[in-house]
Each structure stands twice: as C-alpha cells, then as structure tokens.
C-alpha positions in Angstrom: 0.0 0.0 0.0 1.4 3.4 -1.0 1.9 6.0 1.7 -0.2 9.1 1.4 1.6 12.2 0.2 0.9 14.8 2.9 1.9 17.7 0.6 -1.3 17.3 -1.4 -3.6 18.0 1.6 -4.7 21.6 2.3 -3.1 23.2 5.4 -4.8 25.8 7.5 -3.7 29.4 7.5 -5.0 31.7 10.1 -5.2 35.5 9.5 -6.3 38.4 11.6 -7.9 41.2 9.7 -9.8 44.3 10.5 -13.6 44.0 10.2 -13.8 46.6 7.4 -11.3 44.6 5.4 -13.2 41.3 6.0 -16.4 43.0 4.8 -14.8 44.3 1.7 -13.3 40.8 0.9 -16.7 39.2 1.5 -18.4 41.6 -0.9 -15.9 41.0 -3.6 -16.0 37.2 -3.0 -19.8 37.2 -3.3 -19.6 39.1 -6.6 -17.2 36.4 -7.9 -19.4 33.6 -6.6 -16.6 32.4 -4.3 -16.2 31.7 -0.7 -14.0 34.1 1.4 -11.3 31.5 1.6 -11.3 30.7 -2.1 -11.3 34.4 -3.0 -8.4 35.0 -0.6 -6.4 32.0 -1.8 -6.9 33.0 -5.5 -5.8 36.6 -4.8 -2.8 35.5 -2.8 -1.8 33.0 -5.4 -1.9 35.6 -8.2 0.1 38.1 -6.1 2.7 35.4 -5.3 3.0 34.5 -9.0 3.3 38.2 -10.0 6.0 38.7 -7.4 8.0 35.7 -8.6 7.6 36.5 -12.2 8.8 40.1 -11.6 12.0 38.5 -10.3 12.6 36.3 -13.3 16.0 36.8 -14.9 16.3 36.3 -18.6 19.8 35.6 -20.0 20.7 36.1 -23.6 23.8 36.2 -25.7 25.4 39.5 -26.5 24.1 39.5 -30.1 20.5 39.0 -29.0 20.8 41.6 -26.4 22.2 44.1 -28.9 19.3 43.3 -31.3 16.9 44.0 -28.4 18.5 47.4 -27.7 18.5 48.3 -31.4 14.8 47.7 -31.6 14.2 49.8 -28.5 16.3 52.6 -30.0 14.3 52.8 -33.2 11.9 55.7 -33.5 8.2 54.5 -33.4 6.6 54.1 -36.8 3.9 52.3 -38.7 0.2 52.6 -39.4 -0.8 52.0 -35.8 1.6 54.6 -34.5 0.5 57.2 -37.1 -3.2 56.5 -36.2 -2.5 56.9 -32.5 -0.6 60.2 -33.0 -3.4 61.5 -35.2 -6.3 60.5 -32.9 -8.3 63.3 -31.3 -6.9 64.2 -27.9 -9.7 64.5 -25.3 -7.7 67.0 -23.2 -7.7 69.4 -26.2 -11.4 70.0 -26.6 
C-alpha cells in the first residue's frame, strides 16, 4: 500500500484582519461567486505568481541583447503609431 503524500492536503492558514477589510473581501467574493477562503487564496496565489515573475532573470547572448537594444532605440513608426498620433486628444477639446 502506497503512503499518502501529505503535501497534497490543504493546510490551514490563520489570518487576523480588521472588520472593514473582511467586509470588503466578503463583498468581492460574493460578486465572484466564491467563498471568502477561495477568494483570498486566489488573490494571494496571483500576487505570489506576479511577485515571482517580476524577479525572473532572462539571460541572452550579446548578439540577441544588442538586437533588443537596437529595436528599443528605433523611432516609433507604422500605421498603428500614425493612427495613434493623429487620434483626437480628449484634453484638447
């Protein structure tokens, strides 16, 4: 008989939060159709992923890096850029 892997079982996490924060979380969870716990777990998971992804280091060879810098140094152009620059500016009414 194989032993159960304890890492697959949910572990409790206890949090102390102010009442106003709990009410806000409950309102948002209800809108999403989730329990408070599921809503908080999803939010914490996304924040953890974002934090880790922000720390990702991408290594490239010198030639690829120079190509990337050359692209960044090019002046913007193209149909999309021209359309954007010619679009009406709402602050100039």
